[in-house]
N, C-alpha and C positions, 0 to 999 in steps of 0.2 A: 551641542557642548563638546569643546575640542578635547580630545582622547577617549570619547566616549566609545567602548568597543563595539558597540552595535554599529557603529559607520565604518569601523576598521576596513580595509578591503586587503586581501591577500591573494596574490597571484600564484599560479602552479608551479611546484619545485621546480628549480631550472635544473638540477643535476639528473633528472628523469630525459631520457630518449623521447622525444614529441614525434608522433607518427600521423599528426592530424584526426585521432580519433577522437579527441576532444571534440573537434569542431560538431560533432553529431549532436551534441547537448542544445537544446534549444535557449533562451535567452531566458526564460523561466527557472530550467533547471539550473542554469549558471548561477542567477541572482539568488535562489536557493541554496545553491551550494556555498556562495561567498556567506550569508547569514549564518551557515552552520560552522562555517571555517572559522569565524570572525569569534567563536564561542571559546576554542580551542588555541593551545600553544602551537605554534609553526612545527615543531616536531611532533606533533600529535595528530596530524590531519587526517589520519585514519577514523578518528573519531566521528567524523561526518559521513560516513558511509551510509550509517541508516537514514540521514536525513536527505542524502543525494538520491538514493534509492527509492524513498519516499515521491520526491518531485517526480523521478522517471514515471514511477506508477501514475502520479497524478494525471500527466501527459498522455503515456503509451498504454495503459491500463495492462502491464505487464512489462517485463525485463528481457530483453533481447540481450543476446551476446556482444553486439556491438554496442550498444548503451553501458552496458556493463563495462566494457573495456574503454569506452570515452570516461566513465566516471573514474575509472582505475587511472587512465592518464591526466587526468584533471587533478586527480588529488597526490598524483606522483606515487602510488603505492603499486605492489603487483597487483593483476588481474585477478590472481587465484584469492586476494584476501577482499574483494568484491563479492566473487561468487559463493564463498563460505557463508558470507553474511545473507546473501539472497537465498540460498537454497537451504540455510537453518529457519527462517522465519516463516510461518506459515502466512503472514499476513503479504508474503511477494507473490505473483504469480510470474512462471516463467515460460509458460505455454502458449503462445499468441493466440491459438485456439479458444483459447478461455477469455480471451481479453473482452472486457466491456466496459460500457460508462459507467455503471453500477455494479458494484461486487455484493453480494449478500450472503452472509454469514450467521445462521441461525444456530444458538448452541442447543445442545441436544442432551449434554450432560446430565449427570443426576438430579441437579436442584431445577434445571430447565424442565428435564422431562416430567419430574412429578410434578410440575406446576402448567402443564400443555404443551411444550414445544412441538412434541409430535404431530400434534392439531395444528399450530401455526407453519409448520413446515410444510404439511398437505395443503393447507390453504395456499401458501405461496407458490408449490408447485402446480395446484389447479388454477389458479389465479395466471401464471406465466405459462403455464404450457409446456413446462421442463421438469426434469428430475434434478437431484443433487448432481453436480458436477456438469451439470449442460449450462450453455448460453442460448438466449433466445434467439432465433435467426436475424433479428435486426441488429444485433450486438449491443443492445441497451442492457441489459441484465444478465448477469451470470450468479448461477446459486450452486457457492463454493462448498464443498466438504471441508466441514470443520473438524479436526480430530482431538481438541483439547477444548475443556472449559474456557470462555470467553471475559471470566472474573468479573459477571455481575450478578451473581447470585440472589441477590439482595432485590433485584427486579425479573427476578424471572416470571416468565419466559420471557429471552431478548433475543434481539439482533444486532448486526451490524450492519450498516450500509456505507460503503468506502469507509470502514474504520468508525464511524460515529455509531455510537449506542442507541439502541431503542430499546425500551424497558416497560415492563408490565403490559405484555403486548396480549392483546385480543385479534381476532380475523378482523374487526373493523379497523381498529387502530393500524396493523398492517396495511390495510386498501389506502385507507389517508395518507400513512406514510410514502406508498408505492405510487400513487396517484398524484402526490404532491411534487415528485422530482420532477426536473425541466426536461 
C-alpha cells in the first residue's frame, strides 16, 4: 500500500557530523533501526533508542561503547542519550565478560520465591555449573542477577531467556526449555 508507514525509509539526520561510527552497525541492526524510525516523526528519532539497543543485544549479546556510539550517530543524537538508556534498563548488558548466547533471568522476588524460585535457581546453577552473575565457559549461558520483579507473578515461579517469558516452572520444565535451545 502506497504511503504505508511500515515501508517508509528514514535516513540518518544530515546535520549531525558523521564520523563513520555508524558503519559498525550490521545489516540486521540497520534494518531494525529503520523499522523503529518509521514509527516516529523525524524530530523524535531518539524514540528508537530502545529498539536499536535491543537489536545490538540480539547481535552482540552486550552493548559496547563503540556500538552505542554507532547507534547515536545513526540516530543523530548525542551519545550520552544512548548511554543513559543503556545503563538505566537492566535488560541491557554493558560488560562483554557476561556476553552469552542466552541470558537467563530467574525472578526471585516475593511471589516467585514463595512458589519455589529459589529451588529453580539452584537447579539451573547445578545444571549449568555456574552461579548468579556467571557465564558458562562456552559463553552459551549467562545467569543474570535480577534486581527486581519480572512482572509475571500469576505464572510464578518464572524466568526469562533472552527476554522471553517462561512461567509455572518446575525443574523438569526448566530442563526442557534449556535443552531445547539451539
